Each structure stands twice: as structure tokens, then as C-alpha cells.
C-alpha positions in Angstrom: 18.5 50.6 65.5 17.9 46.7 64.9 17.3 44.6 67.7 20.1 42.6 69.1 19.6 38.9 69.5 19.9 37.7 73.2 21.4 34.5 72.3 24.2 36.4 70.4 24.8 38.6 73.2 25.3 35.8 75.7 27.2 33.8 72.9 29.6 36.8 72.9 29.8 37.0 76.5 30.7 33.6 77.2 33.4 34.0 74.3 34.7 36.8 76.2 34.8 35.2 79.6 36.3 32.1 78.1 39.1 33.9 76.4 39.8 36.0 79.2 40.3 33.1 81.5 42.3 31.3 79.1 44.6 34.3 78.0 44.6 36.5 80.9 43.4 39.5 78.5 40.4 40.7 76.8 39.8 39.6 73.1 40.1 42.0 70.3 36.9 42.8 68.1 38.3 40.8 65.5 38.6 37.8 67.6 35.2 38.1 68.8 33.7 38.6 65.7 35.6 35.3 64.0 34.3 33.3 67.0 30.9 34.0 66.7 30.7 34.5 62.7 29.9 38.2 62.2 31.7 41.2 61.2 33.9 43.4 63.2 31.5 46.1 62.7 28.6 43.8 63.8 30.7 42.6 67.0 31.5 46.2 67.9 27.7 47.0 67.7 27.1 43.8 70.1 29.8 45.0 72.4 27.8 48.4 72.9 24.5 46.8 73.1 26.0 44.5 75.8 27.8 47.2 77.7 24.4 49.1 77.4 22.5 46.3 79.2 25.2 46.3 82.1 26.4 42.8 81.1 30.0 43.9 80.5 32.0 47.3 80.6 33.3 48.1 77.2 35.7 51.0 77.3 37.5 52.7 74.5 40.7 54.4 75.4 43.4 56.3 74.1 46.7 55.2 74.5 49.8 57.5 73.6 52.7 55.7 72.4 56.0 56.5 73.7 57.2 58.8 71.2 53.8 60.6 71.2 53.9 60.5 67.3 50.7 58.6 67.1 47.5 57.6 68.9 46.4 54.1 69.2 42.8 53.1 70.5 42.7 50.1 72.9 39.2 48.3 73.5 39.0 47.0 77.3 36.6 44.6 78.3 35.4 44.2 82.0 33.5 41.4 82.7 30.7 41.8 85.4 30.0 39.2 88.0 
């Protein structure tokens, strides 16, 4: 596993905080990737690393749609104080 840049981790966390306070919701992985100039896969990997370091809580949970015909996964980012 490659080493994650502490500077990029901080940049991602600050983006998440700003986005949350501006929009009242967590940004998508795509929005994070676009904001910091990395791929969605890279953003996901950084979110996992940031979570592992205790900087955020990154939770993936399934949400069953009302007709229960399909399953959708939502990402939830919880900011640590």
C-alpha cells in the first residue's frame, strides 16, 4: 500500500468540513475527487486512510429503496471534533 500524503489528507478533510457547513450534507466521493484533483478511486482510498487515522468516520451503508427492487450504497462522512 502506498503512503498517503498528509497534506492531501488535510486538504480533503478541510474540503469535507467546508462542504458540510455550506451544504448541510456530506460531499460525494466524486465531489471530493474533483475538488482536490484526484481520481474517485484515489479519493475513496484517501477517505479510508483518513478514517483509519481517526480524522473522520467514513461509513458505507446499504439503503434499500422503497420497492426493495434494488440496493443503493450511500457514503456517510462524520466529522470528528
